[in-house]
N, C-alpha and C positions, 0 to 999 in steps of 0.2 A: 504494500500500500504506500502511497505517496505521503510521507510524513508532513510535508508542508501543507497539504490539503487538509489532513485530519486535524491539524492545529487550528484551522480557521472555521471549523464546523461547530454549530451550536448544538447539534444533536448527533447521536451515533449514526453510523452508516446504516442505510436501510435499502431493501430491494427496490427494483424498478417496478412500476405498474405494468400490467399486461400490454398496454399500448406502448409504453416506453420500451419494453423488452422487444416488441416487434420492430420498433424503429431502430433499436440498437442492432438487431439482426440484419435489417436492411442495410444499415451503414457498414457492417462487417462483410456482407455479401458483395457490396459494390461501393467501396470507399471513395472511388473517384466521383461519385454523384452525390455525396453527402450534402454539400452546400446547396444543391438544387432543391432540397427539402426545407430550406429555411423559410420562416414566415417573415415577409419583408413589407415595409411600408416606406414610401417616398412621397414627398410633397414639395412643391415649389413655394418658397416663402418670399413675400414682398415686404420691404421695410427693414429696419435694423434688427438683426438677430441678437437676442439676449442669451449669450452662451451660458452665463451663470444660471439663469432661470431654467434652461434646458437641463443643465447638470443637476440642479436641485430637484426638478420634477422627476428625472430618471432615478435619482437616489431614493426619493420618496416612494416611487413606484416599486423599486426593488425591496425597500423596507417592508412594504405592504404585501408583496407577493413573493413568498419564499422561493418559489421555483426559479425566479430570476437570479437567485443566488446559489442555484444548485451546482454541485461539483460531483464528478463521477470518478469511479475507480473500479478496478477488478479485485475481487476478493475470492480466492480459490477459483479463478477463471470465470467468476460470475459478476456481472456488472452491478454495482451498488451506487447509491447517491447519498449525499448529505447536504445540509443547508449551511452555507457560509454565514458567519456573523455579520461581516461588513458588506454592504451592498457595493458591488463593483460593476459599474456600467460605464465602460470607456466611451468618451465622446472625442472623436477625432475631428479636427477642423482643417479643411484643405482649401487653399487659395487657388481658385480655378478661373481667374479673370481672363486668361488667354485661350481657354478651351472653347471650341465651337460646340453647338448643341449636341451633335451626334457623338462627339468625343466625350463630352460630359456624361451623356446618357450611358455610354459603354462603360465608363469608369464607375458610375454608381452601380450599375448592374453587376459588374465584376466584384465590387466590394461587398454588396449585400449577399451575393451567392457564394462568397468564400466560406469554406467549411470552418466550423468551430473546432477547437481542440477540446473535446469533452473531458479529457483527463487533467487538463490544466485550467480550463475555464478562462474567462467567463463565457456564458452561453447566450449573451446578448451584447450588442454593440450599436452605437449610434454615430452618425457622421453629419457634419455640416459642410457643404461644398459652396464656398462663397464665390459667386460670379461677379458681384460688384458690392459696394457698401449697402445697397438696398435690394439685392436679389441673391437668394441662396436656395439650395436644395437641402432638405433635411431627410435623412434616411435612417431607418431603424430595422435591425435584423435580429431575429430570435431563432435559435435552433428549434426545430419542430419537436424535439424530444422533451422540451419544457413548455410548449405552447401549442395547443390544438386550435382549430378554426374558431371555436366559440370563445376560448380564453383570449385569443389574439385580438378580437374585436373589443372585448371587455377591457383589455390592457390599453389599447389605443384610445378608447373613450376616456378612461381614467387618466391616462397621460395628458390628454388635452385639458381636462379639468385641473390637474395639478400644475400644468404649465401656466394657466391664466390666474390661478388663485393667488391672492396676496397674503394668505395666511401662512404663518410659520409654525403653526401648531402641529402637534403630533397626530398622526392618523392611526386609528386602531388596526391592529394586525387581523388579517382574515384567517379563516381556517387553513390549515396547511395541506399541502399535497400528500404529505406523509399520513395525515389523518384519513384521506381518501384511500390510500393504498392499504392501510391497516384494515379499514372497513371492507375493502375488496377481497382481502385475504381471509376474512373470517368466515 
C-alpha cells in the first residue's frame, strides 16, 4: 500500500462499489481509453475570472463530497479506496491569448480527457484557459469512477451555487459514498 496515501485518509481503506469495480475492470482491460470515460464540463466565460473564488468553490465542493477526495490503492491485488482529509482540487491557469479557436478547443479536449492516476490522485481537476482579460474557458474533469451521470449534474449545480455565494460559512457534510457501499454490501 502507498504509505503517503494512507496518511492522508480520514477513514480506513474500504472496497469499491459494484459500479466502481466494473469501471476499474474496464480501465484495466483497456488502459489506453481510461480518460475517455471522464465526466467533463467546459464553458466559455465572459468578464474577469475570479480565480480565488473558483478555488474556494472547488475546495468547498470537495469538502462536501467525499468522493472528490477519494484515493485508490491495491490491497492483496484488490482495489480499495479511502477518503483524503484535505480537499485537493488542482486549478491550472493557462494563458492562451495567441491560440486560435480550433487550437484552443483541441487543447481543452486533450486536457479534460487525460487519464487520472487513480493510485496517486486527485480524481478531479479544473482549468482556466485565458484568451484575453475578459474571455476565458473554464473546464472541469472528474474520473467516472467517482462520479456517475446523476452525481455529475448535482456537482455542477452545487459548484455554480458555491461559486456565486458570498458566504464563508461552513457547509454541512453529506452522506458518504462509503455509507452507500456498506448498505450495498449488507
